[in-house]
mmCIF entry with sequence, helices, sheets and N, C-alpha, C, O atoms, coordinates in Angstrom:
data_MODEL
# 
_entry.id   MODEL 
# 
_entity.id                         1 
_entity.type                       polymer 
_entity.pdbx_number_of_molecules   1 
# 
_entity_poly.entity_id                      1 
_entity_poly.type                           'polypeptide(L)' 
_entity_poly.nstd_linkage                   no 
_entity_poly.nstd_monomer                   no 
_entity_poly.pdbx_seq_one_letter_code       MRKREERFNWLNMTPAQQLHVIKLCRQRYIRKHRKAPGGSNAHLSDSDPQQDLF 
_entity_poly.pdbx_seq_one_letter_code_can   MRKREERFNWLNMTPAQQLHVIKLCRQRYIRKHRKAPGGSNAHLSDSDPQQDLF 
_entity_poly.pdbx_strand_id                 A 
# 
loop_
_entity_poly_seq.entity_id 
_entity_poly_seq.num 
_entity_poly_seq.mon_id 
_entity_poly_seq.hetero 
1 1  MET n 
1 2  ARG n 
1 3  LYS n 
1 4  ARG n 
1 5  GLU n 
1 6  GLU n 
1 7  ARG n 
1 8  PHE n 
1 9  ASN n 
1 10 TRP n 
1 11 LEU n 
1 12 ASN n 
1 13 MET n 
1 14 THR n 
1 15 PRO n 
1 16 ALA n 
1 17 GLN n 
1 18 GLN n 
1 19 LEU n 
1 20 HIS n 
1 21 VAL n 
1 22 ILE n 
1 23 LYS n 
1 24 LEU n 
1 25 CYS n 
1 26 ARG n 
1 27 GLN n 
1 28 ARG n 
1 29 TYR n 
1 30 ILE n 
1 31 ARG n 
1 32 LYS n 
1 33 HIS n 
1 34 ARG n 
1 35 LYS n 
1 36 ALA n 
1 37 PRO n 
1 38 GLY n 
1 39 GLY n 
1 40 SER n 
1 41 ASN n 
1 42 ALA n 
1 43 HIS n 
1 44 LEU n 
1 45 SER n 
1 46 ASP n 
1 47 SER n 
1 48 ASP n 
1 49 PRO n 
1 50 GLN n 
1 51 GLN n 
1 52 ASP n 
1 53 LEU n 
1 54 PHE n 
# 
_struct_asym.id          A 
_struct_asym.entity_id   1 
# 
loop_
_struct_conf.conf_type_id 
_struct_conf.id 
_struct_conf.pdbx_PDB_helix_id 
_struct_conf.beg_label_comp_id 
_struct_conf.beg_label_asym_id 
_struct_conf.beg_label_seq_id 
_struct_conf.pdbx_beg_PDB_ins_code 
_struct_conf.end_label_comp_id 
_struct_conf.end_label_asym_id 
_struct_conf.end_label_seq_id 
_struct_conf.pdbx_end_PDB_ins_code 
_struct_conf.beg_auth_comp_id 
_struct_conf.beg_auth_asym_id 
_struct_conf.beg_auth_seq_id 
_struct_conf.end_auth_comp_id 
_struct_conf.end_auth_asym_id 
_struct_conf.end_auth_seq_id 
_struct_conf.pdbx_PDB_helix_class 
_struct_conf.details 
_struct_conf.pdbx_PDB_helix_length 
HELX_P HELX_P1 AA1 ARG A 4  ? PHE A 8  ? ARG A 4  PHE A 8  1 ? 5  
HELX_P HELX_P2 AA2 TRP A 10 ? ASN A 12 ? TRP A 10 ASN A 12 5 ? 3  
HELX_P HELX_P3 AA3 PRO A 15 ? LYS A 35 ? PRO A 15 LYS A 35 1 ? 21 
HELX_P HELX_P4 AA4 GLN A 51 ? LEU A 53 ? GLN A 51 LEU A 53 5 ? 3  
# 
_struct_conf_type.id          HELX_P 
_struct_conf_type.criteria    ? 
_struct_conf_type.reference   ? 
# 
loop_
_atom_site.group_PDB 
_atom_site.id 
_atom_site.type_symbol 
_atom_site.label_atom_id 
_atom_site.label_alt_id 
_atom_site.label_comp_id 
_atom_site.label_asym_id 
_atom_site.label_entity_id 
_atom_site.label_seq_id 
_atom_site.pdbx_PDB_ins_code 
_atom_site.Cartn_x 
_atom_site.Cartn_y 
_atom_site.Cartn_z 
_atom_site.occupancy 
_atom_site.B_iso_or_equiv 
_atom_site.pdbx_formal_charge 
_atom_site.auth_seq_id 
_atom_site.auth_comp_id 
_atom_site.auth_asym_id 
_atom_site.auth_atom_id 
_atom_site.pdbx_PDB_model_num 
ATOM 1   N N  . MET A 1 1  ? -0.352 -6.443  -3.844  1.00 0.00 ? 1  MET A N  1 
ATOM 2   C CA . MET A 1 1  ? -0.235 -7.719  -3.524  1.00 0.00 ? 1  MET A CA 1 
ATOM 3   C C  . MET A 1 1  ? -0.090 -7.930  -1.992  1.00 0.00 ? 1  MET A C  1 
ATOM 4   O O  . MET A 1 1  ? 0.161  -9.074  -1.612  1.00 0.00 ? 1  MET A O  1 
ATOM 5   N N  . ARG A 1 2  ? -0.217 -6.993  -1.128  1.00 0.00 ? 2  ARG A N  1 
ATOM 6   C CA . ARG A 1 2  ? -0.166 -7.183  0.378   1.00 0.00 ? 2  ARG A CA 1 
ATOM 7   C C  . ARG A 1 2  ? -1.543 -7.792  0.838   1.00 0.00 ? 2  ARG A C  1 
ATOM 8   O O  . ARG A 1 2  ? -2.647 -7.563  0.343   1.00 0.00 ? 2  ARG A O  1 
ATOM 9   N N  . LYS A 1 3  ? -1.252 -8.571  1.836   1.00 0.00 ? 3  LYS A N  1 
ATOM 10  C CA . LYS A 1 3  ? -2.370 -9.219  2.497   1.00 0.00 ? 3  LYS A CA 1 
ATOM 11  C C  . LYS A 1 3  ? -2.997 -8.233  3.460   1.00 0.00 ? 3  LYS A C  1 
ATOM 12  O O  . LYS A 1 3  ? -2.361 -7.225  3.770   1.00 0.00 ? 3  LYS A O  1 
ATOM 13  N N  . ARG A 1 4  ? -4.234 -8.464  3.963   1.00 0.00 ? 4  ARG A N  1 
ATOM 14  C CA . ARG A 1 4  ? -4.940 -7.524  4.813   1.00 0.00 ? 4  ARG A CA 1 
ATOM 15  C C  . ARG A 1 4  ? -4.179 -7.127  6.094   1.00 0.00 ? 4  ARG A C  1 
ATOM 16  O O  . ARG A 1 4  ? -4.170 -5.972  6.522   1.00 0.00 ? 4  ARG A O  1 
ATOM 17  N N  . GLU A 1 5  ? -3.562 -8.128  6.658   1.00 0.00 ? 5  GLU A N  1 
ATOM 18  C CA . GLU A 1 5  ? -2.809 -7.856  7.914   1.00 0.00 ? 5  GLU A CA 1 
ATOM 19  C C  . GLU A 1 5  ? -1.614 -7.041  7.564   1.00 0.00 ? 5  GLU A C  1 
ATOM 20  O O  . GLU A 1 5  ? -1.272 -6.133  8.322   1.00 0.00 ? 5  GLU A O  1 
ATOM 21  N N  . GLU A 1 6  ? -0.942 -7.301  6.454   1.00 0.00 ? 6  GLU A N  1 
ATOM 22  C CA . GLU A 1 6  ? 0.182  -6.385  6.034   1.00 0.00 ? 6  GLU A CA 1 
ATOM 23  C C  . GLU A 1 6  ? -0.037 -4.959  5.806   1.00 0.00 ? 6  GLU A C  1 
ATOM 24  O O  . GLU A 1 6  ? 0.755  -4.054  6.068   1.00 0.00 ? 6  GLU A O  1 
ATOM 25  N N  . ARG A 1 7  ? -1.329 -4.847  5.232   1.00 0.00 ? 7  ARG A N  1 
ATOM 26  C CA . ARG A 1 7  ? -1.673 -3.440  4.872   1.00 0.00 ? 7  ARG A CA 1 
ATOM 27  C C  . ARG A 1 7  ? -2.011 -2.610  6.225   1.00 0.00 ? 7  ARG A C  1 
ATOM 28  O O  . ARG A 1 7  ? -1.594 -1.463  6.387   1.00 0.00 ? 7  ARG A O  1 
ATOM 29  N N  . PHE A 1 8  ? -2.818 -3.305  7.199   1.00 0.00 ? 8  PHE A N  1 
ATOM 30  C CA . PHE A 1 8  ? -3.219 -2.683  8.412   1.00 0.00 ? 8  PHE A CA 1 
ATOM 31  C C  . PHE A 1 8  ? -2.080 -2.449  9.375   1.00 0.00 ? 8  PHE A C  1 
ATOM 32  O O  . PHE A 1 8  ? -2.124 -1.470  10.121  1.00 0.00 ? 8  PHE A O  1 
ATOM 33  N N  . ASN A 1 9  ? -1.043 -3.305  9.404   1.00 0.00 ? 9  ASN A N  1 
ATOM 34  C CA . ASN A 1 9  ? 0.071  -3.106  10.226  1.00 0.00 ? 9  ASN A CA 1 
ATOM 35  C C  . ASN A 1 9  ? 1.302  -2.463  9.567   1.00 0.00 ? 9  ASN A C  1 
ATOM 36  O O  . ASN A 1 9  ? 2.396  -2.490  10.132  1.00 0.00 ? 9  ASN A O  1 
ATOM 37  N N  . TRP A 1 10 ? 1.135  -1.936  8.476   1.00 0.00 ? 10 TRP A N  1 
ATOM 38  C CA . TRP A 1 10 ? 2.372  -1.388  7.745   1.00 0.00 ? 10 TRP A CA 1 
ATOM 39  C C  . TRP A 1 10 ? 3.074  -0.245  8.487   1.00 0.00 ? 10 TRP A C  1 
ATOM 40  O O  . TRP A 1 10 ? 4.304  -0.216  8.508   1.00 0.00 ? 10 TRP A O  1 
ATOM 41  N N  . LEU A 1 11 ? 2.289  0.767   9.143   1.00 0.00 ? 11 LEU A N  1 
ATOM 42  C CA . LEU A 1 11 ? 2.916  1.768   9.866   1.00 0.00 ? 11 LEU A CA 1 
ATOM 43  C C  . LEU A 1 11 ? 3.537  1.305   11.123  1.00 0.00 ? 11 LEU A C  1 
ATOM 44  O O  . LEU A 1 11 ? 4.407  1.995   11.654  1.00 0.00 ? 11 LEU A O  1 
ATOM 45  N N  . ASN A 1 12 ? 3.142  0.157   11.648  1.00 0.00 ? 12 ASN A N  1 
ATOM 46  C CA . ASN A 1 12 ? 3.753  -0.337  12.891  1.00 0.00 ? 12 ASN A CA 1 
ATOM 47  C C  . ASN A 1 12 ? 4.936  -1.240  12.632  1.00 0.00 ? 12 ASN A C  1 
ATOM 48  O O  . ASN A 1 12 ? 5.564  -1.663  13.602  1.00 0.00 ? 12 ASN A O  1 
ATOM 49  N N  . MET A 1 13 ? 5.267  -1.548  11.487  1.00 0.00 ? 13 MET A N  1 
ATOM 50  C CA . MET A 1 13 ? 6.393  -2.447  11.105  1.00 0.00 ? 13 MET A CA 1 
ATOM 51  C C  . MET A 1 13 ? 7.740  -1.695  11.149  1.00 0.00 ? 13 MET A C  1 
ATOM 52  O O  . MET A 1 13 ? 7.792  -0.485  10.930  1.00 0.00 ? 13 MET A O  1 
ATOM 53  N N  . THR A 1 14 ? 8.713  -2.361  11.407  1.00 0.00 ? 14 THR A N  1 
ATOM 54  C CA . THR A 1 14 ? 10.136 -1.852  11.202  1.00 0.00 ? 14 THR A CA 1 
ATOM 55  C C  . THR A 1 14 ? 10.511 -1.768  9.825   1.00 0.00 ? 14 THR A C  1 
ATOM 56  O O  . THR A 1 14 ? 9.970  -2.529  9.022   1.00 0.00 ? 14 THR A O  1 
ATOM 57  N N  . PRO A 1 15 ? 11.377 -0.933  9.447   1.00 0.00 ? 15 PRO A N  1 
ATOM 58  C CA . PRO A 1 15 ? 11.861 -0.973  8.010   1.00 0.00 ? 15 PRO A CA 1 
ATOM 59  C C  . PRO A 1 15 ? 12.300 -2.327  7.463   1.00 0.00 ? 15 PRO A C  1 
ATOM 60  O O  . PRO A 1 15 ? 12.098 -2.597  6.279   1.00 0.00 ? 15 PRO A O  1 
ATOM 61  N N  . ALA A 1 16 ? 12.886 -3.172  8.279   1.00 0.00 ? 16 ALA A N  1 
ATOM 62  C CA . ALA A 1 16 ? 13.322 -4.465  7.957   1.00 0.00 ? 16 ALA A CA 1 
ATOM 63  C C  . ALA A 1 16 ? 12.060 -5.418  7.680   1.00 0.00 ? 16 ALA A C  1 
ATOM 64  O O  . ALA A 1 16 ? 12.064 -6.276  6.797   1.00 0.00 ? 16 ALA A O  1 
ATOM 65  N N  . GLN A 1 17 ? 11.023 -5.175  8.503   1.00 0.00 ? 17 GLN A N  1 
ATOM 66  C CA . GLN A 1 17 ? 9.837  -5.963  8.260   1.00 0.00 ? 17 GLN A CA 1 
ATOM 67  C C  . GLN A 1 17 ? 9.101  -5.439  6.989   1.00 0.00 ? 17 GLN A C  1 
ATOM 68  O O  . GLN A 1 17 ? 8.431  -6.220  6.313   1.00 0.00 ? 17 GLN A O  1 
ATOM 69  N N  . GLN A 1 18 ? 9.210  -4.257  6.694   1.00 0.00 ? 18 GLN A N  1 
ATOM 70  C CA . GLN A 1 18 ? 8.568  -3.703  5.406   1.00 0.00 ? 18 GLN A CA 1 
ATOM 71  C C  . GLN A 1 18 ? 9.171  -4.148  4.284   1.00 0.00 ? 18 GLN A C  1 
ATOM 72  O O  . GLN A 1 18 ? 8.489  -4.482  3.315   1.00 0.00 ? 18 GLN A O  1 
ATOM 73  N N  . LEU A 1 19 ? 10.738 -4.221  4.267   1.00 0.00 ? 19 LEU A N  1 
ATOM 74  C CA . LEU A 1 19 ? 11.337 -4.789  3.224   1.00 0.00 ? 19 LEU A CA 1 
ATOM 75  C C  . LEU A 1 19 ? 10.974 -6.323  2.966   1.00 0.00 ? 19 LEU A C  1 
ATOM 76  O O  . LEU A 1 19 ? 10.846 -6.742  1.816   1.00 0.00 ? 19 LEU A O  1 
ATOM 77  N N  . HIS A 1 20 ? 10.817 -7.127  4.064   1.00 0.00 ? 20 HIS A N  1 
ATOM 78  C CA . HIS A 1 20 ? 10.536 -8.464  3.897   1.00 0.00 ? 20 HIS A CA 1 
ATOM 79  C C  . HIS A 1 20 ? 8.953  -8.453  3.196   1.00 0.00 ? 20 HIS A C  1 
ATOM 80  O O  . HIS A 1 20 ? 8.685  -9.278  2.323   1.00 0.00 ? 20 HIS A O  1 
ATOM 81  N N  . VAL A 1 21 ? 8.157  -7.664  3.558   1.00 0.00 ? 21 VAL A N  1 
ATOM 82  C CA . VAL A 1 21 ? 6.755  -7.702  2.983   1.00 0.00 ? 21 VAL A CA 1 
ATOM 83  C C  . VAL A 1 21 ? 6.899  -7.309  1.485   1.00 0.00 ? 21 VAL A C  1 
ATOM 84  O O  . VAL A 1 21 ? 6.209  -7.877  0.638   1.00 0.00 ? 21 VAL A O  1 
ATOM 85  N N  . ILE A 1 22 ? 7.772  -6.362  1.163   1.00 0.00 ? 22 ILE A N  1 
ATOM 86  C CA . ILE A 1 22 ? 7.936  -6.031  -0.346  1.00 0.00 ? 22 ILE A CA 1 
ATOM 87  C C  . ILE A 1 22 ? 8.444  -7.252  -1.088  1.00 0.00 ? 22 ILE A C  1 
ATOM 88  O O  . ILE A 1 22 ? 7.963  -7.526  -2.187  1.00 0.00 ? 22 ILE A O  1 
ATOM 89  N N  . LYS A 1 23 ? 9.388  -7.994  -0.544  1.00 0.00 ? 23 LYS A N  1 
ATOM 90  C CA . LYS A 1 23 ? 9.934  -9.220  -1.093  1.00 0.00 ? 23 LYS A CA 1 
ATOM 91  C C  . LYS A 1 23 ? 8.851  -10.210 -1.373  1.00 0.00 ? 23 LYS A C  1 
ATOM 92  O O  . LYS A 1 23 ? 8.729  -10.776 -2.459  1.00 0.00 ? 23 LYS A O  1 
ATOM 93  N N  . LEU A 1 24 ? 8.020  -10.404 -0.272  1.00 0.00 ? 24 LEU A N  1 
ATOM 94  C CA . LEU A 1 24 ? 6.888  -11.287 -0.396  1.00 0.00 ? 24 LEU A CA 1 
ATOM 95  C C  . LEU A 1 24 ? 5.887  -10.843 -1.453  1.00 0.00 ? 24 LEU A C  1 
ATOM 96  O O  . LEU A 1 24 ? 5.304  -11.668 -2.156  1.00 0.00 ? 24 LEU A O  1 
ATOM 97  N N  . CYS A 1 25 ? 5.702  -9.599  -1.551  1.00 0.00 ? 25 CYS A N  1 
ATOM 98  C CA . CYS A 1 25 ? 4.770  -9.092  -2.692  1.00 0.00 ? 25 CYS A CA 1 
ATOM 99  C C  . CYS A 1 25 ? 5.350  -9.411  -3.982  1.00 0.00 ? 25 CYS A C  1 
ATOM 100 O O  . CYS A 1 25 ? 4.600  -9.846  -4.856  1.00 0.00 ? 25 CYS A O  1 
ATOM 101 N N  . ARG A 1 26 ? 6.526  -9.260  -4.207  1.00 0.00 ? 26 ARG A N  1 
ATOM 102 C CA . ARG A 1 26 ? 7.236  -9.373  -5.483  1.00 0.00 ? 26 ARG A CA 1 
ATOM 103 C C  . ARG A 1 26 ? 7.112  -10.973 -5.771  1.00 0.00 ? 26 ARG A C  1 
ATOM 104 O O  . ARG A 1 26 ? 6.876  -11.370 -6.912  1.00 0.00 ? 26 ARG A O  1 
ATOM 105 N N  . GLN A 1 27 ? 7.268  -11.795 -4.767  1.00 0.00 ? 27 GLN A N  1 
ATOM 106 C CA . GLN A 1 27 ? 7.184  -13.194 -5.094  1.00 0.00 ? 27 GLN A CA 1 
ATOM 107 C C  . GLN A 1 27 ? 5.742  -13.551 -5.505  1.00 0.00 ? 27 GLN A C  1 
ATOM 108 O O  . GLN A 1 27 ? 5.555  -14.326 -6.443  1.00 0.00 ? 27 GLN A O  1 
ATOM 109 N N  . ARG A 1 28 ? 4.634  -12.955 -4.766  1.00 0.00 ? 28 ARG A N  1 
ATOM 110 C CA . ARG A 1 28 ? 3.327  -13.276 -5.103  1.00 0.00 ? 28 ARG A CA 1 
ATOM 111 C C  . ARG A 1 28 ? 2.979  -12.668 -6.560  1.00 0.00 ? 28 ARG A C  1 
ATOM 112 O O  . ARG A 1 28 ? 2.228  -13.251 -7.342  1.00 0.00 ? 28 ARG A O  1 
ATOM 113 N N  . TYR A 1 29 ? 3.507  -11.630 -6.794  1.00 0.00 ? 29 TYR A N  1 
ATOM 114 C CA . TYR A 1 29 ? 3.206  -11.080 -8.115  1.00 0.00 ? 29 TYR A CA 1 
ATOM 115 C C  . TYR A 1 29 ? 3.789  -12.007 -9.331  1.00 0.00 ? 29 TYR A C  1 
ATOM 116 O O  . TYR A 1 29 ? 3.217  -12.182 -10.407 1.00 0.00 ? 29 TYR A O  1 
ATOM 117 N N  . ILE A 1 30 ? 4.928  -12.512 -8.974  1.00 0.00 ? 30 ILE A N  1 
ATOM 118 C CA . ILE A 1 30 ? 5.643  -13.331 -10.098 1.00 0.00 ? 30 ILE A CA 1 
ATOM 119 C C  . ILE A 1 30 ? 4.857  -14.691 -10.102 1.00 0.00 ? 30 ILE A C  1 
ATOM 120 O O  . ILE A 1 30 ? 4.560  -15.189 -11.188 1.00 0.00 ? 30 ILE A O  1 
ATOM 121 N N  . ARG A 1 31 ? 4.528  -15.274 -8.993  1.00 0.00 ? 31 ARG A N  1 
ATOM 122 C CA . ARG A 1 31 ? 3.837  -16.389 -8.886  1.00 0.00 ? 31 ARG A CA 1 
ATOM 123 C C  . ARG A 1 31 ? 2.488  -16.276 -9.604  1.00 0.00 ? 31 ARG A C  1 
ATOM 124 O O  . ARG A 1 31 ? 2.177  -17.165 -10.396 1.00 0.00 ? 31 ARG A O  1 
ATOM 125 N N  . LYS A 1 32 ? 1.705  -15.290 -9.391  1.00 0.00 ? 32 LYS A N  1 
ATOM 126 C CA . LYS A 1 32 ? 0.391  -14.934 -10.033 1.00 0.00 ? 32 LYS A CA 1 
ATOM 127 C C  . LYS A 1 32 ? 0.473  -14.917 -11.490 1.00 0.00 ? 32 LYS A C  1 
ATOM 128 O O  . LYS A 1 32 ? -0.342 -15.478 -12.224 1.00 0.00 ? 32 LYS A O  1 
ATOM 129 N N  . HIS A 1 33 ? 1.559  -14.206 -11.906 1.00 0.00 ? 33 HIS A N  1 
ATOM 130 C CA . HIS A 1 33 ? 1.708  -14.059 -13.385 1.00 0.00 ? 33 HIS A CA 1 
ATOM 131 C C  . HIS A 1 33 ? 2.259  -15.266 -14.173 1.00 0.00 ? 33 HIS A C  1 
ATOM 132 O O  . HIS A 1 33 ? 2.117  -15.349 -15.393 1.00 0.00 ? 33 HIS A O  1 
ATOM 133 N N  . ARG A 1 34 ? 2.925  -16.242 -13.396 1.00 0.00 ? 34 ARG A N  1 
ATOM 134 C CA . ARG A 1 34 ? 3.416  -17.463 -13.991 1.00 0.00 ? 34 ARG A CA 1 
ATOM 135 C C  . ARG A 1 34 ? 2.318  -18.423 -14.099 1.00 0.00 ? 34 ARG A C  1 
ATOM 136 O O  . ARG A 1 34 ? 2.285  -19.248 -15.012 1.00 0.00 ? 34 ARG A O  1 
ATOM 137 N N  . LYS A 1 35 ? 1.314  -18.332 -13.087 1.00 0.00 ? 35 LYS A N  1 
ATOM 138 C CA . LYS A 1 35 ? 0.153  -19.237 -13.116 1.00 0.00 ? 35 LYS A CA 1 
ATOM 139 C C  . LYS A 1 35 ? -0.887 -18.899 -14.287 1.00 0.00 ? 35 LYS A C  1 
ATOM 140 O O  . LYS A 1 35 ? -1.677 -19.747 -14.701 1.00 0.00 ? 35 LYS A O  1 
ATOM 141 N N  . ALA A 1 36 ? -0.828 -17.678 -14.754 1.00 0.00 ? 36 ALA A N  1 
ATOM 142 C CA . ALA A 1 36 ? -1.792 -17.140 -15.751 1.00 0.00 ? 36 ALA A CA 1 
ATOM 143 C C  . ALA A 1 36 ? -1.566 -17.938 -16.954 1.00 0.00 ? 36 ALA A C  1 
ATOM 144 O O  . ALA A 1 36 ? -0.437 -18.261 -17.325 1.00 0.00 ? 36 ALA A O  1 
ATOM 145 N N  . PRO A 1 37 ? -2.820 -18.307 -17.663 1.00 0.00 ? 37 PRO A N  1 
ATOM 146 C CA . PRO A 1 37 ? -2.610 -18.982 -18.874 1.00 0.00 ? 37 PRO A CA 1 
ATOM 147 C C  . PRO A 1 37 ? -1.969 -18.275 -19.911 1.00 0.00 ? 37 PRO A C  1 
ATOM 148 O O  . PRO A 1 37 ? -2.295 -17.109 -20.129 1.00 0.00 ? 37 PRO A O  1 
ATOM 149 N N  . GLY A 1 38 ? -0.995 -18.902 -20.657 1.00 0.00 ? 38 GLY A N  1 
ATOM 150 C CA . GLY A 1 38 ? -0.227 -18.464 -21.905 1.00 0.00 ? 38 GLY A CA 1 
ATOM 151 C C  . GLY A 1 38 ? 0.861  -17.473 -21.410 1.00 0.00 ? 38 GLY A C  1 
ATOM 152 O O  . GLY A 1 38 ? 1.477  -16.779 -22.219 1.00 0.00 ? 38 GLY A O  1 
ATOM 153 N N  . GLY A 1 39 ? 1.093  -17.413 -20.062 1.00 0.00 ? 39 GLY A N  1 
ATOM 154 C CA . GLY A 1 39 ? 2.273  -16.482 -19.791 1.00 0.00 ? 39 GLY A CA 1 
ATOM 155 C C  . GLY A 1 39 ? 3.383  -17.094 -18.832 1.00 0.00 ? 39 GLY A C  1 
ATOM 156 O O  . GLY A 1 39 ? 3.179  -17.123 -17.618 1.00 0.00 ? 39 GLY A O  1 
ATOM 157 N N  . SER A 1 40 ? 4.389  -17.511 -19.305 1.00 0.00 ? 40 SER A N  1 
ATOM 158 C CA . SER A 1 40 ? 5.498  -17.848 -18.547 1.00 0.00 ? 40 SER A CA 1 
ATOM 159 C C  . SER A 1 40 ? 6.575  -16.711 -18.720 1.00 0.00 ? 40 SER A C  1 
ATOM 160 O O  . SER A 1 40 ? 7.538  -16.795 -19.482 1.00 0.00 ? 40 SER A O  1 
ATOM 161 N N  . ASN A 1 41 ? 6.284  -15.640 -17.912 1.00 0.00 ? 41 ASN A N  1 
ATOM 162 C CA . ASN A 1 41 ? 7.111  -14.491 -17.995 1.00 0.00 ? 41 ASN A CA 1 
ATOM 163 C C  . ASN A 1 41 ? 8.322  -14.557 -17.077 1.00 0.00 ? 41 ASN A C  1 
ATOM 164 O O  . ASN A 1 41 ? 8.252  -14.073 -15.948 1.00 0.00 ? 41 ASN A O  1 
ATOM 165 N N  . ALA A 1 42 ? 9.317  -15.080 -17.478 1.00 0.00 ? 42 ALA A N  1 
ATOM 166 C CA . ALA A 1 42 ? 10.509 -15.109 -16.568 1.00 0.00 ? 42 ALA A CA 1 
ATOM 167 C C  . ALA A 1 42 ? 11.282 -13.793 -16.376 1.00 0.00 ? 42 ALA A C  1 
ATOM 168 O O  . ALA A 1 42 ? 12.200 -13.694 -15.561 1.00 0.00 ? 42 ALA A O  1 
ATOM 169 N N  . HIS A 1 43 ? 10.873 -12.802 -17.154 1.00 0.00 ? 43 HIS A N  1 
ATOM 170 C CA . HIS A 1 43 ? 11.498 -11.454 -17.030 1.00 0.00 ? 43 HIS A CA 1 
ATOM 171 C C  . HIS A 1 43 ? 10.735 -10.577 -16.178 1.00 0.00 ? 43 HIS A C  1 
ATOM 172 O O  . HIS A 1 43 ? 11.057 -9.389  -16.158 1.00 0.00 ? 43 HIS A O  1 
ATOM 173 N N  . LEU A 1 44 ? 9.698  -11.011 -15.419 1.00 0.00 ? 44 LEU A N  1 
ATOM 174 C CA . LEU A 1 44 ? 8.930  -10.207 -14.567 1.00 0.00 ? 44 LEU A CA 1 
ATOM 175 C C  . LEU A 1 44 ? 9.776  -9.625  -13.460 1.00 0.00 ? 44 LEU A C  1 
ATOM 176 O O  . LEU A 1 44 ? 9.626  -8.449  -13.128 1.00 0.00 ? 44 LEU A O  1 
ATOM 177 N N  . SER A 1 45 ? 10.741 -10.485 -12.826 1.00 0.00 ? 45 SER A N  1 
ATOM 178 C CA . SER A 1 45 ? 11.548 -9.985  -11.756 1.00 0.00 ? 45 SER A CA 1 
ATOM 179 C C  . SER A 1 45 ? 12.434 -8.749  -12.168 1.00 0.00 ? 45 SER A C  1 
ATOM 180 O O  . SER A 1 45 ? 12.851 -7.990  -11.293 1.00 0.00 ? 45 SER A O  1 
ATOM 181 N N  . ASP A 1 46 ? 12.693 -8.568  -13.358 1.00 0.00 ? 46 ASP A N  1 
ATOM 182 C CA . ASP A 1 46 ? 13.667 -7.629  -13.789 1.00 0.00 ? 46 ASP A CA 1 
ATOM 183 C C  . ASP A 1 46 ? 12.813 -6.323  -14.241 1.00 0.00 ? 46 ASP A C  1 
ATOM 184 O O  . ASP A 1 46 ? 13.250 -5.182  -14.094 1.00 0.00 ? 46 ASP A O  1 
ATOM 185 N N  . SER A 1 47 ? 11.623 -6.602  -14.774 1.00 0.00 ? 47 SER A N  1 
ATOM 186 C CA . SER A 1 47 ? 10.840 -5.351  -15.280 1.00 0.00 ? 47 SER A CA 1 
ATOM 187 C C  . SER A 1 47 ? 9.660  -5.202  -14.351 1.00 0.00 ? 47 SER A C  1 
ATOM 188 O O  . SER A 1 47 ? 8.601  -4.864  -14.880 1.00 0.00 ? 47 SER A O  1 
ATOM 189 N N  . ASP A 1 48 ? 9.677  -5.381  -13.188 1.00 0.00 ? 48 ASP A N  1 
ATOM 190 C CA . ASP A 1 48 ? 8.524  -5.106  -12.310 1.00 0.00 ? 48 ASP A CA 1 
ATOM 191 C C  . ASP A 1 48 ? 8.140  -3.581  -12.366 1.00 0.00 ? 48 ASP A C  1 
ATOM 192 O O  . ASP A 1 48 ? 8.968  -2.689  -12.181 1.00 0.00 ? 48 ASP A O  1 
ATOM 193 N N  . PRO A 1 49 ? 6.846  -3.370  -12.630 1.00 0.00 ? 49 PRO A N  1 
ATOM 194 C CA . PRO A 1 49 ? 6.357  -1.875  -12.985 1.00 0.00 ? 49 PRO A CA 1 
ATOM 195 C C  . PRO A 1 49 ? 6.553  -1.167  -11.660 1.00 0.00 ? 49 PRO A C  1 
ATOM 196 O O  . PRO A 1 49 ? 6.723  0.051   -11.714 1.00 0.00 ? 49 PRO A O  1 
ATOM 197 N N  . GLN A 1 50 ? 6.552  -1.748  -10.512 1.00 0.00 ? 50 GLN A N  1 
ATOM 198 C CA . GLN A 1 50 ? 6.664  -0.969  -9.198  1.00 0.00 ? 50 GLN A CA 1 
ATOM 199 C C  . GLN A 1 50 ? 8.098  -0.777  -8.814  1.00 0.00 ? 50 GLN A C  1 
ATOM 200 O O  . GLN A 1 50 ? 8.365  0.022   -7.917  1.00 0.00 ? 50 GLN A O  1 
ATOM 201 N N  . GLN A 1 51 ? 8.980  -1.406  -9.385  1.00 0.00 ? 51 GLN A N  1 
ATOM 202 C CA . GLN A 1 51 ? 10.479 -1.439  -8.948  1.00 0.00 ? 51 GLN A CA 1 
ATOM 203 C C  . GLN A 1 51 ? 11.030 -0.060  -8.970  1.00 0.00 ? 51 GLN A C  1 
ATOM 204 O O  . GLN A 1 51 ? 11.839 0.300   -8.115  1.00 0.00 ? 51 GLN A O  1 
ATOM 205 N N  . ASP A 1 52 ? 10.570 0.812   -10.029 1.00 0.00 ? 52 ASP A N  1 
ATOM 206 C CA . ASP A 1 52 ? 11.124 2.200   -9.977  1.00 0.00 ? 52 ASP A CA 1 
ATOM 207 C C  . ASP A 1 52 ? 10.738 3.091   -8.798  1.00 0.00 ? 52 ASP A C  1 
ATOM 208 O O  . ASP A 1 52 ? 11.273 4.183   -8.608  1.00 0.00 ? 52 ASP A O  1 
ATOM 209 N N  . LEU A 1 53 ? 9.802  2.586   -8.025  1.00 0.00 ? 53 LEU A N  1 
ATOM 210 C CA . LEU A 1 53 ? 9.208  3.375   -6.923  1.00 0.00 ? 53 LEU A CA 1 
ATOM 211 C C  . LEU A 1 53 ? 10.338 3.322   -5.729  1.00 0.00 ? 53 LEU A C  1 
ATOM 212 O O  . LEU A 1 53 ? 10.396 4.220   -4.888  1.00 0.00 ? 53 LEU A O  1 
ATOM 213 N N  . PHE A 1 54 ? 11.101 2.359   -5.725  1.00 0.00 ? 54 PHE A N  1 
ATOM 214 C CA . PHE A 1 54 ? 12.106 2.193   -4.671  1.00 0.00 ? 54 PHE A CA 1 
ATOM 215 C C  . PHE A 1 54 ? 13.480 2.576   -5.047  1.00 0.00 ? 54 PHE A C  1 
ATOM 216 O O  . PHE A 1 54 ? 14.395 2.473   -4.230  1.00 0.00 ? 54 PHE A O  1 
# 
């Protein structure tokens, strides 16, 4: 869920900036799935499939 600029500049970002991008990605992921038809998944923030990577 990263934008093009975020992907290309990932290695040049500070760890704080990378964490901020990760938070933005989480928000985008949740927003995308809430907008999907038939899915008001409020539990997405707790069971994010990529959360176990961190």
